Backbone as JSON, one array per atom type, in Angstrom:
{
  "sequence": "MEVGLSTKNQVSADLLSRFLVQFLKSKDRALVKEIIPSVGERGTVKRLLVNSEAKGKIWAKSGSMNNVLSYTGYCETESGRFIAFSIILNTHDAQGKHPRRAELEKILEAIYKFC",
  "N": [[28.45, -18.3, -12.7], [25.89, -18.09, -15.0], [23.3, -20.27, -16.13], [22.21, -20.82, -19.35], [19.89, -21.05, -22.17], [21.11, -22.09, -24.44], [23.9, -24.0, -25.8], [25.99, -22.3, -25.85], [25.44, -20.65, -23.81], [23.86, -18.27, -24.04], [21.34, -17.23, -23.51], [19.74, -16.5, -20.61], [17.74, -17.04, -17.64], [17.87, -14.8, -16.01], [18.6, -12.8, -17.87], [16.29, -12.73, -19.5], [14.35, -11.92, -17.61], [15.37, -9.42, -16.85], [15.08, -8.08, -19.28], [12.25, -8.02, -19.47], [11.65, -6.35, -17.27], [12.79, -3.93, -18.13], [11.31, -3.54, -20.46], [8.74, -3.12, -19.42], [9.09, -0.68, -18.21], [8.87, 1.1, -20.3], [6.4, 0.69, -21.34], [2.82, 0.39, -20.98], [1.02, -1.3, -18.39], [-1.45, -2.34, -19.19], [-1.09, -2.79, -21.91], [0.87, -4.76, -21.84], [-0.65, -6.82, -20.65], [-2.39, -7.26, -22.68], [-0.88, -8.16, -24.88], [0.57, -10.37, -24.05], [-0.13, -13.73, -23.41], [-2.62, -14.79, -21.05], [-2.28, -16.8, -18.24], [-3.98, -19.82, -17.89], [-6.07, -19.0, -19.43], [-5.6, -18.23, -22.19], [-3.7, -18.8, -25.26], [-0.53, -20.59, -25.4], [-0.36, -21.15, -22.74], [-2.79, -21.67, -21.68], [-3.75, -23.98, -20.47], [-2.61, -24.12, -18.04], [-2.73, -23.79, -14.49], [-5.55, -23.7, -14.28], [-7.46, -24.12, -12.3], [-6.76, -22.45, -10.24], [-6.18, -19.72, -7.94], [-4.42, -18.03, -9.11], [-4.98, -17.97, -11.76], [-5.39, -16.0, -14.61], [-3.94, -13.99, -13.48], [-1.35, -14.1, -14.11], [0.8, -13.48, -16.77], [2.23, -14.94, -19.45], [4.73, -16.38, -21.59], [5.38, -19.47, -23.07], [8.16, -21.62, -23.61], [10.07, -23.92, -25.45], [12.57, -26.32, -26.27], [14.87, -28.82, -27.41], [15.16, -30.75, -24.62], [14.58, -28.6, -22.88], [12.42, -26.53, -20.99], [10.43, -23.68, -20.55], [9.07, -20.75, -18.91], [8.21, -17.41, -19.14], [7.45, -14.18, -18.04], [5.02, -11.96, -16.58], [3.67, -11.33, -13.3], [0.86, -10.53, -11.42], [0.84, -10.33, -8.24], [-0.61, -11.97, -5.34], [-0.38, -10.16, -3.28], [-0.5, -7.82, -4.64], [1.66, -6.82, -6.02], [3.47, -6.24, -9.09], [5.36, -8.21, -10.94], [8.25, -9.32, -12.78], [9.27, -12.45, -14.19], [11.21, -15.38, -14.86], [11.53, -18.7, -15.7], [13.51, -21.43, -16.27], [13.8, -24.69, -17.18], [16.22, -26.87, -17.52], [17.51, -29.81, -19.18], [15.13, -31.1, -19.7], [12.94, -33.72, -20.18], [11.15, -34.7, -22.86], [9.29, -36.83, -22.94], [8.5, -37.07, -20.34], [7.17, -34.72, -19.78], [4.78, -33.76, -18.64], [4.7, -34.28, -15.77], [6.83, -32.61, -15.05], [5.92, -30.14, -15.95], [3.87, -29.85, -14.14], [5.34, -29.42, -11.82], [6.47, -26.96, -12.49], [4.15, -25.46, -12.56], [3.58, -25.37, -9.82], [5.64, -23.72, -8.99], [4.98, -21.35, -10.35], [2.54, -20.76, -9.09], [3.48, -20.36, -6.5], [4.98, -18.06, -6.89], [2.92, -16.27, -7.4], [1.53, -16.34, -4.91], [3.44, -15.79, -2.87], [5.17, -13.69, -3.41]],
  "CA": [[28.1, -18.44, -14.1], [24.46, -18.39, -15.17], [23.04, -21.29, -17.14], [21.25, -20.33, -20.34], [19.17, -22.03, -22.97], [21.9, -22.67, -25.51], [25.18, -24.54, -25.41], [26.9, -21.16, -25.7], [24.98, -19.91, -22.63], [23.57, -16.94, -24.5], [20.06, -16.78, -23.0], [19.54, -16.96, -19.24], [16.51, -16.58, -16.98], [18.16, -13.44, -15.57], [18.54, -11.92, -19.06], [14.89, -12.6, -19.89], [13.67, -11.13, -16.58], [15.82, -8.03, -16.96], [14.44, -7.53, -20.47], [10.86, -7.71, -19.14], [11.62, -5.19, -16.41], [13.04, -2.75, -18.96], [10.17, -3.4, -21.36], [7.64, -2.57, -18.66], [9.38, 0.74, -17.92], [8.5, 1.93, -21.43], [5.07, 0.3, -21.78], [1.73, 0.38, -20.01], [0.62, -2.65, -17.97], [-2.6, -2.78, -19.99], [-0.54, -3.33, -23.16], [1.5, -6.04, -21.47], [-1.7, -7.8, -20.42], [-3.05, -7.54, -23.95], [-0.02, -8.82, -25.86], [1.1, -11.63, -23.52], [-1.26, -14.6, -23.02], [-2.94, -14.95, -19.64], [-2.22, -18.2, -17.78], [-5.29, -20.4, -17.59], [-7.1, -18.39, -20.25], [-5.37, -18.23, -23.64], [-2.35, -19.08, -25.74], [0.08, -21.88, -25.03], [-0.43, -21.31, -21.3], [-4.2, -21.71, -21.27], [-4.04, -25.2, -19.69], [-1.9, -24.01, -16.75], [-3.36, -23.15, -13.33], [-6.97, -23.42, -14.57], [-8.26, -24.15, -11.06], [-5.94, -21.75, -9.24], [-6.42, -18.3, -7.76], [-3.47, -17.31, -9.97], [-5.51, -17.91, -13.13], [-5.68, -14.64, -15.03], [-3.07, -13.05, -12.76], [0.0, -14.31, -14.64], [0.87, -13.36, -18.21], [3.48, -15.65, -19.73], [5.0, -17.12, -22.82], [6.12, -20.7, -22.82], [9.18, -21.89, -24.61], [10.7, -25.24, -25.3], [13.44, -26.87, -27.29], [15.37, -30.09, -26.93], [15.51, -30.84, -23.21], [14.39, -27.33, -22.16], [11.04, -26.04, -20.86], [10.53, -22.41, -19.86], [7.97, -19.78, -18.83], [8.7, -16.09, -18.88], [6.37, -13.22, -18.11], [4.72, -11.08, -15.47], [2.69, -11.82, -12.37], [0.27, -9.61, -10.48], [0.82, -11.23, -7.1], [-1.7, -11.89, -4.39], [-0.16, -8.95, -2.49], [-0.68, -6.66, -5.49], [2.9, -6.43, -6.74], [3.56, -6.62, -10.48], [6.76, -8.6, -11.04], [8.71, -10.1, -13.95], [9.9, -13.7, -13.8], [11.6, -16.31, -15.91], [11.87, -20.01, -15.2], [14.03, -22.3, -17.31], [14.1, -26.03, -16.73], [17.12, -27.57, -18.46], [17.46, -31.28, -19.21], [13.72, -31.48, -19.71], [12.66, -34.91, -20.98], [9.85, -34.51, -23.52], [8.38, -37.91, -22.61], [7.99, -36.87, -18.99], [6.95, -33.28, -19.62], [3.61, -33.39, -17.82], [5.1, -34.13, -14.38], [7.7, -31.44, -14.93], [5.05, -28.98, -16.08], [3.16, -29.74, -12.86], [6.29, -28.79, -10.9], [6.56, -25.55, -12.86], [2.91, -24.83, -12.11], [3.77, -25.11, -8.39], [6.52, -22.54, -8.89], [4.19, -20.19, -10.76], [1.57, -20.48, -8.01], [4.24, -19.82, -5.39], [5.31, -16.67, -7.25], [1.68, -15.52, -7.2], [1.14, -16.28, -3.52], [4.43, -15.42, -1.87], [5.99, -12.54, -3.8]],
  "C": [[26.62, -18.81, -14.2], [24.31, -19.42, -16.29], [21.95, -20.76, -18.05], [20.61, -21.44, -21.12], [20.06, -22.73, -24.0], [23.22, -23.22, -24.98], [26.21, -23.44, -25.25], [26.47, -20.27, -24.55], [24.63, -18.46, -22.97], [22.23, -16.4, -23.99], [19.88, -17.38, -21.6], [18.2, -16.45, -18.71], [16.71, -15.14, -16.53], [18.06, -12.46, -16.73], [17.09, -11.68, -19.45], [14.12, -11.73, -18.89], [14.09, -9.67, -16.66], [15.21, -7.35, -18.18], [12.99, -7.15, -20.16], [10.73, -6.49, -18.22], [11.82, -3.92, -17.21], [11.89, -2.49, -19.91], [9.01, -2.71, -20.65], [7.84, -1.09, -18.34], [8.93, 1.65, -19.07], [7.1, 1.62, -21.95], [4.07, 0.33, -20.63], [1.38, -1.06, -19.65], [-0.53, -3.18, -18.8], [-2.11, -3.39, -21.31], [0.12, -4.68, -22.91], [0.45, -7.14, -21.35], [-2.42, -8.18, -21.71], [-2.18, -8.38, -24.88], [0.56, -10.14, -25.37], [-0.07, -12.46, -23.02], [-1.39, -14.73, -21.49], [-3.0, -16.43, -19.28], [-3.62, -18.66, -17.38], [-6.4, -19.89, -18.5], [-6.84, -18.47, -21.76], [-3.91, -18.55, -23.99], [-1.86, -20.44, -25.3], [0.06, -22.13, -23.53], [-1.86, -21.46, -20.78], [-4.55, -22.94, -20.44], [-3.35, -25.17, -18.32], [-2.78, -23.32, -15.72], [-4.85, -22.85, -13.55], [-7.85, -23.41, -13.33], [-7.55, -23.43, -9.91], [-6.41, -20.3, -9.11], [-5.52, -17.46, -8.67], [-3.94, -17.23, -11.42], [-5.9, -16.48, -13.47], [-4.83, -13.58, -14.37], [-1.6, -13.18, -13.21], [-0.1, -14.26, -16.16], [2.23, -13.9, -18.63], [3.52, -16.23, -21.14], [5.74, -18.37, -22.41], [7.16, -20.86, -23.92], [9.74, -23.28, -24.37], [11.59, -25.52, -26.5], [13.98, -28.17, -26.72], [15.81, -29.98, -25.48], [15.4, -29.55, -22.41], [12.91, -26.98, -22.16], [11.14, -24.74, -20.08], [9.23, -21.63, -19.89], [8.58, -18.45, -18.44], [7.54, -15.1, -18.98], [6.27, -12.35, -16.87], [3.66, -11.73, -14.58], [2.18, -10.65, -11.54], [-0.01, -10.44, -9.24], [-0.4, -11.0, -6.22], [-1.61, -10.63, -3.53], [-0.28, -7.69, -3.32], [0.55, -6.18, -6.23], [2.83, -6.93, -8.18], [5.04, -6.92, -10.76], [7.02, -9.37, -12.36], [9.36, -11.36, -13.41], [10.3, -14.47, -15.04], [12.08, -17.59, -15.26], [12.34, -20.86, -16.37], [14.4, -23.63, -16.69], [14.94, -26.72, -17.81], [17.05, -29.07, -18.24], [16.04, -31.78, -19.02], [13.52, -32.65, -20.66], [11.26, -34.81, -21.55], [8.85, -35.61, -23.17], [7.78, -37.74, -21.21], [7.6, -35.43, -18.74], [5.79, -32.92, -18.74], [3.96, -33.33, -16.33], [5.96, -32.91, -14.14], [6.89, -30.14, -15.05], [4.26, -28.77, -14.77], [4.06, -29.09, -11.82], [6.43, -27.31, -11.21], [5.29, -24.81, -12.48], [2.99, -24.5, -10.62], [4.62, -23.85, -8.19], [5.75, -21.28, -9.27], [3.18, -19.79, -9.68], [2.28, -19.89, -6.8], [4.64, -18.37, -5.67], [4.09, -15.8, -6.98], [1.39, -15.32, -5.71], [2.15, -15.63, -2.6], [5.33, -14.26, -2.26], [5.29, -11.22, -3.56]]
}
């Protein structure tokens, strides 16, 4: 059973990633890079990975709600692959969000370096 964002388990990381894969099949990468904010450069993800080699190589949307923090998007990896990803952190405590965001940044950087 996959864990989703809602109590009814209607949105999962797998669902979001599959959507992005299908979306990319019908769209150009240049359009994707234009409409989704670049990590470390703009949008709600502009403060992420600002001193990383991954800056400008990940396009993502952030999402949050009570006790949930997520990033979904695409990564042009260090090896040149273009992949979709979705990370959902459930039971996210808003008061401690910065340490958790730092952990998610490590995951994003790992996606860039090792995929």
